[in-house]
C-alpha positions in Angstrom: 18.4 -24.6 -20.6 15.9 -27.5 -20.1 15.7 -29.5 -17.0 14.1 -33.1 -16.8 11.5 -33.7 -14.1 11.5 -37.3 -12.5 10.3 -38.2 -16.6 7.2 -36.2 -16.0 7.7 -33.9 -18.5 10.2 -30.7 -19.1 10.5 -28.0 -16.8 11.9 -25.4 -19.3 13.6 -22.2 -18.2 14.9 -19.9 -20.6 17.6 -17.3 -20.1 19.9 -15.6 -22.8 23.9 -16.2 -22.2 24.8 -12.8 -23.1 22.5 -9.7 -22.6 23.2 -7.4 -20.0 19.6 -6.5 -18.8 20.6 -3.2 -16.9 17.5 -0.9 -16.1 14.3 -2.6 -16.0 12.7 -2.7 -19.6 9.5 -3.3 -18.7 8.0 0.1 -20.4 9.4 -1.1 -23.8 7.7 -4.3 -23.3 4.6 -2.8 -22.5 4.3 -0.8 -25.5 4.9 -3.6 -27.8 2.2 -5.1 -26.0 0.0 -2.2 -26.1 0.9 -1.5 -30.0 -0.4 -5.2 -30.7 -3.6 -4.5 -29.2 -3.5 -7.2 -26.2 -4.8 -4.7 -23.4 -8.2 -4.2 -25.2 -11.2 -5.4 -23.8 -12.7 -9.0 -24.7 -16.3 -8.2 -24.0 -17.8 -10.8 -26.3 -15.8 -13.5 -24.8 -16.7 -13.0 -21.6 -20.4 -12.9 -22.3 -20.3 -15.9 -23.8 -18.1 -17.3 -21.0 -21.0 -15.9 -18.6 -23.9 -17.0 -20.8 -22.3 -20.8 -20.8 -21.8 -21.0 -17.3 -25.3 -19.6 -16.5 -26.7 -22.6 -19.1 -24.6 -25.0 -17.4 -25.8 -23.8 -13.8 -29.3 -24.2 -14.7 -28.6 -27.7 -16.2 -27.4 -28.7 -13.0 -30.4 -27.8 -11.3 -32.5 -29.5 -13.6 -30.5 -32.5 -13.2 -31.1 -32.2 -9.1 -34.4 -32.3 -9.3 -34.8 -35.0 -11.6 -32.6 -37.2 -9.7 -34.4 -36.3 -6.5 -33.6 -38.8 -3.8 -30.2 -40.9 -5.4 -26.7 -40.9 -4.5 -26.3 -40.2 -8.2 -26.7 -36.4 -6.8 -22.9 -36.7 -5.5 -22.1 -36.6 -9.3 -24.1 -33.4 -9.6 -22.5 -32.1 -6.4 -18.9 -32.6 -7.9 -20.0 -30.8 -11.1 -21.1 -28.0 -9.0 -18.0 -27.8 -7.5 -16.2 -27.7 -10.5 -18.6 -25.0 -11.9 -18.2 -22.9 -8.8 -14.4 -22.6 -9.4 -15.1 -21.4 -13.1 -17.5 -18.7 -11.7 -14.3 -18.2 -9.2 -12.2 -17.7 -12.2 -14.6 -14.8 -13.5 -14.9 -13.3 -10.4 -11.0 -13.1 -10.1 -11.0 -11.6 -13.7 -13.7 -8.6 -12.7 -11.6 -8.1 -9.5 -8.1 -7.3 -12.3 -10.5 -4.8 -14.3 -10.3 -7.4 -17.4 -14.1 -7.6 -17.9 -16.0 -4.3 -17.8 -14.8 -0.8 -18.6 -14.7 0.9 -15.4 -13.2 -0.1 -11.9 -16.6 0.0 -10.1 -18.5 -2.0 -12.7 -16.0 -4.7 -12.4 -16.3 -4.5 -8.8 -19.9 -5.0 -8.4 -19.8 -8.0 -11.0 -16.6 -9.4 -9.1 -18.7 -9.3 -5.6 -22.0 -10.7 -7.2 -19.7 -13.7 -8.5 -17.6 -14.1 -5.6 -20.1 -13.5 -3.1 -23.5 -14.0 -4.5 -22.7 -17.6 -6.5 -19.3 -18.9 -5.1 -20.2 -17.9 -1.4 -16.4 -16.5 -0.6 -16.0 -12.7 0.5 -14.9 -10.3 -2.5 -13.3 -7.7 -0.1 -11.2 -10.4 1.6 -10.2 -11.5 -1.5 -9.2 -8.3 -3.1 -7.1 -7.5 -0.1 -5.4 -10.9 0.1 -4.9 -11.2 -3.9 -3.7 -7.1 -4.0 -0.7 -7.9 -1.7 0.2 -11.0 -3.3 0.5 -9.4 -6.6 2.5 -6.7 -5.4 5.0 -8.9 -3.8 4.7 -12.6 -4.9 6.6 -15.2 -3.2 8.4 -12.2 -1.0 9.1 -13.2 2.4 6.9 -11.1 5.3 4.9 -9.8 2.2 2.9 -11.9 0.2 0.0 -13.7 2.1 0.1 -16.8 -0.3 3.3 -18.0 1.5 2.7 -17.4 5.1 1.9 -20.3 7.2 -1.7 -21.9 7.1 -1.6 -25.6 8.1 0.8 -25.9 4.8 4.4 -24.4 5.5 5.7 -22.7 2.4 8.7 -21.4 4.0 11.4 -23.2 6.0 11.1 -20.9 9.0 7.9 -21.9 9.3 8.1 -25.5 9.0 11.0 -25.4 11.8 8.5 -23.5 14.1 5.7 -26.4 14.0 5.3 -28.8 16.6 3.1 -31.6 17.6 0.4 -32.8 14.8 1.1 -30.0 13.0 5.0 -31.1 12.7 3.8 -34.1 11.5 1.8 -32.8 9.1 4.6 -30.8 8.1 7.2 -33.2 7.4 4.5 -35.2 5.1 3.1 -32.6 3.8 4.1 -33.0 -0.1 2.1 -36.5 0.0 -0.5 -34.4 2.3 -1.0 -31.7 -0.4 -3.8 -32.8 -2.6 -5.9 -34.4 0.4 -5.5 -31.1 2.3 -7.0 -29.5 -0.4 -10.3 -31.1 0.2 -10.6 -28.6 3.1 -9.8 -25.7 1.2 -13.2 -24.9 0.3 -14.2 -24.4 3.6 -11.3 -22.5 4.4 -12.1 -20.2 1.6 -15.5 -19.4 2.9 -14.2 -19.5 6.7 -11.6 -16.5 6.1 -13.8 -14.1 4.1 -16.3 -14.9 6.7 -13.6 -14.0 9.6 -12.7 -10.3 7.6 -16.4 -9.8 7.3 -17.1 -10.1 11.3 -14.0 -8.8 12.5 -13.0 -4.8 13.5 -11.3 -4.0 10.4 -12.4 -1.7 8.3 -14.2 -3.9 5.4 -15.7 -1.9 2.1 -18.9 -3.3 1.3 -19.3 -5.4 4.6 -22.8 -5.4 5.2 -23.4 -5.8 1.4 -21.2 -9.0 1.4 -22.9 -10.3 4.3 -26.1 -9.6 3.3 -25.4 -11.5 0.0 -23.7 -14.2 1.8 -26.5 -15.0 4.2 -29.0 -14.9 1.3 -26.9 -17.4 -0.9 -26.9 -19.8 1.8 -30.0 -19.8 2.8 -31.3 -20.6 -0.6 -28.1 -23.2 -1.2 -29.0 -25.3 2.4 -32.8 -24.7 1.9 -32.8 -26.4 -1.2 -30.4 -29.4 -0.2 -32.3 -30.2 3.1 -35.4 -29.7 1.8 -35.1 -32.0 -1.7 -32.7 -34.5 -0.2 -32.5 -36.7 2.9 -30.2 -35.4 5.9 -27.2 -37.8 4.9 -27.1 -37.4 1.4 -27.5 -33.5 1.9 -24.4 -33.2 3.9 -22.8 -35.8 1.3 -23.5 -33.3 -1.2 -22.4 -30.3 0.5 -19.2 -32.2 1.5 -18.5 -33.3 -2.1 -19.3 -30.0 -3.6 -17.1 -28.2 -0.7 -14.0 -30.7 -1.4 -13.9 -30.6 -5.3 -14.3 -26.9 -5.3 -11.4 -27.0 -2.6 -9.0 -29.0 -4.6 -10.0 -27.5 -8.2 -9.0 -23.9 -6.6 -6.0 -25.3 -4.9 -4.5 -27.3 -8.0 -5.3 -24.4 -10.0 -3.4 -21.5 -7.9 -0.5 -23.6 -6.3 1.1 -24.4 -9.6 1.9 -20.9 -10.3 4.7 -19.7 -7.6 5.3 -22.7 -5.3 8.5 -23.8 -6.0 9.8 -20.8 -7.6 12.1 -18.0 -6.4 11.4 -17.0 -2.7 12.4 -12.9 -2.7 14.1 -11.5 0.7 11.6 -9.4 2.7 14.1 -6.4 1.9 15.4 -7.5 -1.5 14.8 -4.8 -4.3 14.0 -6.2 -7.7 12.3 -4.3 -10.5 9.0 -4.8 -11.6 9.6 -6.9 -14.5 12.1 -9.3 -12.9 10.1 -10.1 -9.5 7.3 -10.6 -11.5 9.0 -13.1 -13.7 11.3 -14.6 -11.6 8.5 -15.8 -9.0 6.0 -17.1 -11.6 5.9 -20.4 -13.6 3.7 -20.9 -16.7 1.6 -24.4 -17.4 2.2 -25.2 -21.1 -1.0 -26.2 -23.0 -3.5 -25.0 -25.6 -7.1 -23.6 -25.3 -7.6 -26.7 -23.0 -5.1 -25.4 -20.3 -6.4 -21.8 -20.7 -10.1 -23.2 -20.3 -9.3 -25.3 -17.0 -7.4 -22.8 -15.4 -9.4 -19.5 -16.4 -6.1 -18.3 -18.0 -4.3 -18.9 -14.9 -1.9 -21.1 -17.0 -0.2 -18.0 -18.2 0.8 -16.6 -14.8 3.7 -15.0 -15.9 1.7 -12.7 -18.7 -0.8 -12.4 -15.7 1.6 -10.7 -13.0 2.6 -8.6 -15.8 -0.7 -7.3 -17.2 -3.2 -8.2 -14.7 -5.7 -6.5 -16.6 -5.2 -8.4 -19.9 -8.1 -10.2 -21.1 -8.0 -14.0 -21.1 -8.2 -14.2 -24.9 -5.0 -12.0 -25.2 -2.6 -13.8 -22.7 -1.4 -16.8 -25.0 -0.8 -14.0 -27.8 1.3 -11.8 -25.3 3.1 -14.9 -23.8 5.5 -15.1 -27.1 6.0 -11.2 -26.9 7.1 -11.7 -23.2 9.0 -14.7 -23.4 11.2 -13.2 -26.4 11.5 -10.2 -24.4 12.9 -12.2 -21.5 15.2 -14.4 -23.5 16.6 -11.0 -25.2 17.4 -9.2 -21.4 18.8 -12.4 -19.8 15.7 -13.0 -17.7 14.5 -16.7 -16.5 11.2 -17.5 -18.1 10.4 -20.9 -16.4 7.0 -22.9 -17.8 6.2 -26.6 -17.2 3.7 -29.3 -18.2 0.6 -29.7 -15.8 2.2 -33.0 -14.4 5.9 -31.3 -14.1 4.5 -28.3 -12.2 2.6 -30.1 -9.8 5.6 -32.5 -9.4 7.8 -29.4 -8.6 5.5 -28.4 -6.1 5.2 -31.5 -4.1 9.1 -31.8 -4.1 9.3 -28.3 -2.8 6.9 -28.8 -0.1 8.8 -32.1 0.9 12.0 -30.2 1.0 10.6 -27.5 3.2 8.8 -30.3 5.4 12.3 -31.3 6.6 12.6 -28.3 8.7 9.8 -29.7 10.9 12.0 -31.5 13.2 10.5 -35.1 14.7 10.8 -34.7 18.6 12.1 -38.5 18.3 14.9 -37.6 16.0 18.8 -38.0 17.2 19.9 -34.6 17.4 23.3 -36.3 15.6 21.0 -37.4 12.9 19.1 -33.7 12.7 22.4 -31.9 12.4 23.8 -33.7 9.4 20.2 -33.9 7.7 20.2 -33.0 4.1 18.1 -29.6 3.7 
């Protein structure tokens, strides 16, 4: 089945019309993926990516020094925001045990990438992201659909009042502008966990790494640039980082099926039904750090990035055979679907000046 979306490209949902699924068939799919060698490590690939990102970071450092007191530095700031997001993708892959052989080694690498380079808490990310993978789009369980300025659930939108209700009613149009603040939010949420009374693995290691990272970064900025330019550099870098991160993760699940808090689904159906792939070749995989293959990533979270596209064909065919909806969309169509969904949810936020009779019959 193919559904056109406002002329912006197709959203394709592939579903068999005849096969009965019965019990979960994930074990047979997993065996096919394993037999194809798609669960093997790709150390050479990650070594290349790590070296390329490190060279790019060194290049930006040289550009920063050479430009000196110049507003062209804002281009460096934007490029740094993009580069730090790519480092965050690597940290995400380390957290899923995709890069190195052992769990502890991946955790050490992930902590260095997330805390030491990107500046966000690895422990916070692990806690949040593990809960998301276990229950994607499940009410009361998935932290990624919990309210945080933007309402992803109608019941959350209906509770908003005042300025938050105004934001919620217009959250589709405001979504990308709000993402400029997501970089600050990601840093704040992680720090909030680290200074809380909760038990946090590696708390003092992360606080030390974070303090050292920010001390070096801010010292360099404010020592080499005028005060206003230094603040502008920091603002642009955080804004670009926030938009890139949010724009990379939002298309994967927003606007897909929501799962009830007590609804029971087998693993395969739960992961496929709530995830959306982004079409495109190597450019999409590079741009999104493999997150464009969201269905495969949720089914096989430890699969290395180079193998995701190969596994996609196996998963898509398996879903077609067993009658499980498999959704993929172009990049533009996926963003349109997200914004349309946010607009629909936002209608639940009541305007205090609206007529109650009109509210009663408003299309939801």
